[in-house]
VMD Tcl script that builds the backbone (N, CA, C; Angstrom):
set m [mol new atoms 258]
animate dup $m
set s [atomselect $m all]
$s set {name element resname resid chain x y z} {
  {N N UNK 1 A -24.735 17.963 12.068}
  {CA C UNK 1 A -23.548 17.237 12.504}
  {C C UNK 1 A -23.986 15.965 13.361}
  {N N UNK 2 A -23.308 14.925 13.106}
  {CA C UNK 2 A -23.594 13.727 13.889}
  {C C UNK 2 A -22.735 13.498 15.075}
  {N N UNK 3 A -23.231 13.034 16.188}
  {CA C UNK 3 A -22.369 12.794 17.343}
  {C C UNK 3 A -21.442 11.667 17.077}
  {N N UNK 4 A -20.238 11.693 17.391}
  {CA C UNK 4 A -19.256 10.576 17.186}
  {C C UNK 4 A -19.725 9.210 17.686}
  {N N UNK 5 A -20.394 9.183 18.889}
  {CA C UNK 5 A -20.827 7.925 19.435}
  {C C UNK 5 A -22.005 7.327 18.688}
  {N N UNK 6 A -22.562 8.029 17.699}
  {CA C UNK 6 A -23.615 7.508 16.861}
  {C C UNK 6 A -23.170 6.962 15.618}
  {N N UNK 7 A -21.854 7.111 15.372}
  {CA C UNK 7 A -21.260 6.482 13.998}
  {C C UNK 7 A -20.836 5.206 14.203}
  {N N UNK 8 A -21.347 4.167 13.448}
  {CA C UNK 8 A -20.920 2.897 13.480}
  {C C UNK 8 A -19.970 2.416 12.357}
  {N N UNK 9 A -19.700 1.116 12.380}
  {CA C UNK 9 A -18.773 0.660 11.300}
  {C C UNK 9 A -19.376 0.748 9.937}
  {N N UNK 10 A -20.696 0.517 9.965}
  {CA C UNK 10 A -21.284 0.630 8.514}
  {C C UNK 10 A -21.217 1.942 7.994}
  {N N UNK 11 A -21.438 2.898 8.917}
  {CA C UNK 11 A -21.449 4.358 8.462}
  {C C UNK 11 A -20.057 4.705 8.000}
  {N N UNK 12 A -18.974 4.315 8.648}
  {CA C UNK 12 A -17.620 4.666 8.256}
  {C C UNK 12 A -17.267 3.943 6.921}
  {N N UNK 13 A -17.673 2.697 6.778}
  {CA C UNK 13 A -17.321 1.837 5.679}
  {C C UNK 13 A -18.013 2.253 4.350}
  {N N UNK 14 A -19.143 3.006 4.663}
  {CA C UNK 14 A -19.971 3.493 3.514}
  {C C UNK 14 A -19.167 4.575 2.779}
  {N N UNK 15 A -18.250 5.278 3.406}
  {CA C UNK 15 A -17.566 6.377 2.834}
  {C C UNK 15 A -16.205 6.014 2.371}
  {N N UNK 16 A -15.912 4.672 2.295}
  {CA C UNK 16 A -14.603 4.258 1.571}
  {C C UNK 16 A -14.682 4.405 0.184}
  {N N UNK 17 A -13.504 4.358 -0.526}
  {CA C UNK 17 A -13.478 4.555 -2.009}
  {C C UNK 17 A -14.351 3.434 -2.656}
  {N N UNK 18 A -14.386 2.246 -2.188}
  {CA C UNK 18 A -15.079 1.124 -2.850}
  {C C UNK 18 A -16.109 0.462 -1.831}
  {N N UNK 19 A -17.092 1.108 -1.377}
  {CA C UNK 19 A -17.883 0.536 -0.186}
  {C C UNK 19 A -18.523 -0.818 -0.539}
  {N N UNK 20 A -18.728 -1.258 -1.695}
  {CA C UNK 20 A -19.332 -2.386 -2.131}
  {C C UNK 20 A -18.268 -3.602 -2.201}
  {N N UNK 21 A -16.975 -3.301 -2.028}
  {CA C UNK 21 A -15.943 -4.340 -2.152}
  {C C UNK 21 A -15.900 -4.953 -0.809}
  {N N UNK 22 A -15.799 -6.322 -0.757}
  {CA C UNK 22 A -15.719 -7.088 0.480}
  {C C UNK 22 A -14.365 -6.872 1.199}
  {N N UNK 23 A -14.283 -7.080 2.375}
  {CA C UNK 23 A -13.040 -6.935 3.182}
  {C C UNK 23 A -12.117 -8.017 2.664}
  {N N UNK 24 A -10.781 -7.747 2.898}
  {CA C UNK 24 A -9.696 -8.608 2.333}
  {C C UNK 24 A -9.654 -9.840 3.353}
  {N N UNK 25 A -9.499 -11.034 2.780}
  {CA C UNK 25 A -9.298 -12.200 3.675}
  {C C UNK 25 A -7.823 -12.579 3.795}
  {N N UNK 26 A -7.120 -12.404 2.699}
  {CA C UNK 26 A -5.609 -12.731 2.632}
  {C C UNK 26 A -4.938 -11.607 1.883}
  {N N UNK 27 A -3.910 -11.033 2.616}
  {CA C UNK 27 A -3.100 -10.077 2.021}
  {C C UNK 27 A -1.736 -10.607 1.919}
  {N N UNK 28 A -1.284 -10.747 0.663}
  {CA C UNK 28 A 0.092 -11.302 0.366}
  {C C UNK 28 A 0.999 -10.182 -0.040}
  {N N UNK 29 A 2.129 -10.208 0.654}
  {CA C UNK 29 A 3.146 -9.116 0.464}
  {C C UNK 29 A 4.446 -9.750 -0.097}
  {N N UNK 30 A 4.972 -9.394 -1.219}
  {CA C UNK 30 A 6.149 -9.861 -1.752}
  {C C UNK 30 A 7.381 -9.052 -1.472}
  {N N UNK 31 A 8.504 -9.401 -1.935}
  {CA C UNK 31 A 9.727 -8.680 -1.756}
  {C C UNK 31 A 10.378 -8.636 -0.357}
  {N N UNK 32 A 9.919 -9.641 0.515}
  {CA C UNK 32 A 10.517 -9.739 1.883}
  {C C UNK 32 A 10.174 -8.598 2.762}
  {N N UNK 33 A 9.160 -7.712 2.320}
  {CA C UNK 33 A 8.714 -6.680 3.095}
  {C C UNK 33 A 7.651 -7.188 4.153}
  {N N UNK 34 A 7.823 -6.841 5.359}
  {CA C UNK 34 A 6.831 -7.321 6.364}
  {C C UNK 34 A 6.124 -6.087 7.013}
  {N N UNK 35 A 5.345 -5.427 6.163}
  {CA C UNK 35 A 4.555 -4.240 6.474}
  {C C UNK 35 A 3.563 -4.147 5.448}
  {N N UNK 36 A 2.515 -3.363 5.777}
  {CA C UNK 36 A 1.368 -3.197 4.803}
  {C C UNK 36 A 1.392 -1.857 4.180}
  {N N UNK 37 A 2.240 -0.956 4.672}
  {CA C UNK 37 A 2.433 0.354 4.113}
  {C C UNK 37 A 1.181 1.092 3.890}
  {N N UNK 38 A 0.311 0.949 4.969}
  {CA C UNK 38 A -1.020 1.690 4.875}
  {C C UNK 38 A -1.897 1.322 3.678}
  {N N UNK 39 A -1.656 0.118 3.239}
  {CA C UNK 39 A -2.506 -0.232 2.028}
  {C C UNK 39 A -3.868 -0.836 2.551}
  {N N UNK 40 A -4.870 -0.157 2.081}
  {CA C UNK 40 A -6.305 -0.563 2.451}
  {C C UNK 40 A -6.460 -0.864 3.958}
  {N N UNK 41 A -6.109 0.172 4.913}
  {CA C UNK 41 A -6.062 -0.185 6.381}
  {C C UNK 41 A -7.407 -0.649 6.896}
  {N N UNK 42 A -8.521 -0.089 6.481}
  {CA C UNK 42 A -9.746 -0.563 7.006}
  {C C UNK 42 A -10.140 -1.967 6.490}
  {N N UNK 43 A -10.217 -2.147 5.040}
  {CA C UNK 43 A -10.635 -3.532 4.651}
  {C C UNK 43 A -9.633 -4.664 4.994}
  {N N UNK 44 A -8.453 -4.345 5.393}
  {CA C UNK 44 A -7.449 -5.445 5.732}
  {C C UNK 44 A -7.275 -5.577 7.209}
  {N N UNK 45 A -8.129 -4.885 8.003}
  {CA C UNK 45 A -7.899 -4.922 9.512}
  {C C UNK 45 A -7.918 -6.329 10.066}
  {N N UNK 46 A -8.671 -7.291 9.495}
  {CA C UNK 46 A -8.777 -8.645 9.924}
  {C C UNK 46 A -8.241 -9.567 8.994}
  {N N UNK 47 A -7.489 -9.073 7.998}
  {CA C UNK 47 A -6.901 -10.026 6.960}
  {C C UNK 47 A -5.739 -10.892 7.557}
  {N N UNK 48 A -5.641 -12.072 7.034}
  {CA C UNK 48 A -4.505 -12.816 7.317}
  {C C UNK 48 A -3.398 -12.373 6.504}
  {N N UNK 49 A -2.170 -12.231 7.000}
  {CA C UNK 49 A -1.028 -11.701 6.235}
  {C C UNK 49 A -0.015 -12.752 5.900}
  {N N UNK 50 A 0.458 -12.802 4.635}
  {CA C UNK 50 A 1.450 -13.728 4.099}
  {C C UNK 50 A 2.506 -12.976 3.475}
  {N N UNK 51 A 3.732 -13.093 4.092}
  {CA C UNK 51 A 4.892 -12.406 3.591}
  {C C UNK 51 A 5.788 -13.385 2.852}
  {N N UNK 52 A 6.315 -13.036 1.716}
  {CA C UNK 52 A 7.208 -13.922 0.927}
  {C C UNK 52 A 8.467 -13.146 0.556}
  {N N UNK 53 A 9.578 -13.777 0.333}
  {CA C UNK 53 A 10.751 -13.092 -0.089}
  {C C UNK 53 A 10.747 -12.881 -1.599}
  {N N UNK 54 A 9.969 -13.576 -2.287}
  {CA C UNK 54 A 9.908 -13.566 -3.693}
  {C C UNK 54 A 9.478 -12.262 -4.243}
  {N N UNK 55 A 10.104 -11.733 -5.265}
  {CA C UNK 55 A 9.756 -10.433 -5.827}
  {C C UNK 55 A 8.537 -10.718 -6.799}
  {N N UNK 56 A 7.685 -9.594 -6.892}
  {CA C UNK 56 A 6.475 -9.789 -7.626}
  {C C UNK 56 A 6.549 -10.240 -9.020}
  {N N UNK 57 A 7.519 -9.767 -9.842}
  {CA C UNK 57 A 7.590 -10.339 -11.194}
  {C C UNK 57 A 8.025 -11.715 -11.288}
  {N N UNK 58 A 8.561 -12.252 -10.263}
  {CA C UNK 58 A 9.008 -13.714 -10.211}
  {C C UNK 58 A 8.061 -14.620 -9.646}
  {N N UNK 59 A 6.937 -14.179 -9.110}
  {CA C UNK 59 A 5.947 -15.078 -8.552}
  {C C UNK 59 A 5.015 -15.568 -9.637}
  {N N UNK 60 A 4.550 -16.682 -9.340}
  {CA C UNK 60 A 3.472 -17.315 -10.283}
  {C C UNK 60 A 2.360 -18.089 -9.526}
  {N N UNK 61 A 1.524 -18.813 -10.113}
  {CA C UNK 61 A 0.439 -19.425 -9.369}
  {C C UNK 61 A 0.943 -20.478 -8.344}
  {N N UNK 62 A 1.974 -21.028 -8.445}
  {CA C UNK 62 A 2.529 -21.867 -7.381}
  {C C UNK 62 A 2.770 -21.132 -6.002}
  {N N UNK 63 A 3.292 -19.929 -6.244}
  {CA C UNK 63 A 3.515 -19.050 -5.033}
  {C C UNK 63 A 2.130 -18.703 -4.433}
  {N N UNK 64 A 1.214 -18.307 -5.332}
  {CA C UNK 64 A -0.083 -17.943 -4.773}
  {C C UNK 64 A -0.758 -19.207 -4.140}
  {N N UNK 65 A -0.657 -20.348 -4.703}
  {CA C UNK 65 A -1.245 -21.530 -4.158}
  {C C UNK 65 A -0.662 -21.883 -2.692}
  {N N UNK 66 A 0.651 -21.606 -2.577}
  {CA C UNK 66 A 1.264 -21.873 -1.253}
  {C C UNK 66 A 0.679 -20.907 -0.218}
  {N N UNK 67 A 0.535 -19.561 -0.598}
  {CA C UNK 67 A -0.040 -18.555 0.306}
  {C C UNK 67 A -1.504 -19.107 0.590}
  {N N UNK 68 A -2.304 -19.567 -0.286}
  {CA C UNK 68 A -3.675 -19.943 -0.101}
  {C C UNK 68 A -3.685 -21.231 0.822}
  {N N UNK 69 A -2.791 -22.140 0.612}
  {CA C UNK 69 A -2.679 -23.392 1.479}
  {C C UNK 69 A -2.384 -22.949 2.856}
  {N N UNK 70 A -1.406 -22.102 2.993}
  {CA C UNK 70 A -1.090 -21.571 4.456}
  {C C UNK 70 A -2.243 -20.943 5.108}
  {N N UNK 71 A -3.041 -20.152 4.274}
  {CA C UNK 71 A -4.190 -19.376 4.799}
  {C C UNK 71 A -5.219 -20.424 5.205}
  {N N UNK 72 A -5.392 -21.484 4.501}
  {CA C UNK 72 A -6.461 -22.503 4.897}
  {C C UNK 72 A -6.224 -23.231 6.223}
  {N N UNK 73 A -5.051 -23.149 6.658}
  {CA C UNK 73 A -4.611 -23.861 7.884}
  {C C UNK 73 A -4.631 -22.924 9.109}
  {N N UNK 74 A -4.988 -21.698 8.913}
  {CA C UNK 74 A -5.020 -20.724 10.028}
  {C C UNK 74 A -6.380 -20.681 10.620}
  {N N UNK 75 A -6.401 -20.375 11.888}
  {CA C UNK 75 A -7.663 -20.226 12.663}
  {C C UNK 75 A -8.137 -18.793 12.535}
  {N N UNK 76 A -9.166 -18.516 11.794}
  {CA C UNK 76 A -9.593 -17.129 11.737}
  {C C UNK 76 A -10.507 -16.835 12.931}
  {N N UNK 77 A -10.071 -15.796 13.558}
  {CA C UNK 77 A -10.944 -15.280 14.732}
  {C C UNK 77 A -11.506 -14.010 14.501}
  {N N UNK 78 A -11.060 -13.250 13.534}
  {CA C UNK 78 A -11.566 -11.994 13.185}
  {C C UNK 78 A -11.718 -10.967 14.416}
  {N N UNK 79 A -10.691 -10.964 15.193}
  {CA C UNK 79 A -10.513 -9.969 16.286}
  {C C UNK 79 A -10.957 -10.580 17.695}
  {N N UNK 80 A -11.566 -11.778 17.691}
  {CA C UNK 80 A -11.969 -12.325 18.930}
  {C C UNK 80 A -10.854 -13.111 19.599}
  {N N UNK 81 A -11.008 -13.419 20.857}
  {CA C UNK 81 A -9.932 -14.063 21.607}
  {C C UNK 81 A -10.046 -15.609 21.192}
  {N N UNK 82 A -8.942 -16.296 21.283}
  {CA C UNK 82 A -8.945 -17.644 20.923}
  {C C UNK 82 A -9.795 -18.463 21.973}
  {N N UNK 83 A -10.424 -19.492 21.375}
  {CA C UNK 83 A -11.225 -20.354 22.361}
  {C C UNK 83 A -10.259 -21.389 23.051}
  {N N UNK 84 A -10.423 -21.552 24.273}
  {CA C UNK 84 A -9.547 -22.587 25.013}
  {C C UNK 84 A -10.453 -23.763 25.111}
  {N N UNK 85 A -9.782 -24.969 24.899}
  {CA C UNK 85 A -10.544 -26.272 25.067}
  {C C UNK 85 A -9.924 -26.890 26.346}
  {N N UNK 86 A -10.705 -27.304 27.292}
  {CA C UNK 86 A -10.218 -27.944 28.446}
  {C C UNK 86 A -9.525 -29.266 28.251}
}
mol reanalyze $m
mol bondsrecalc $m
mol representation Tube
mol addrep $m
């Protein structure tokens, strides 16, 4: 048995259903729902979230492009504190 303090992120991630899949950068949620519903909790921990009122069957590439454009204007810190400039 391994001591809990000896288990790292890599050890945990190795036991996920798809360990070779990269973490999610952008999670887009349709239908005006503003929750992740426990969807991929570990791989989406640092994902940027995009919520839209559009229903999934009604979305097309324009909606996806809007989400990507919004994503590109965000400052990704991946859990770190924002840097302050004097």
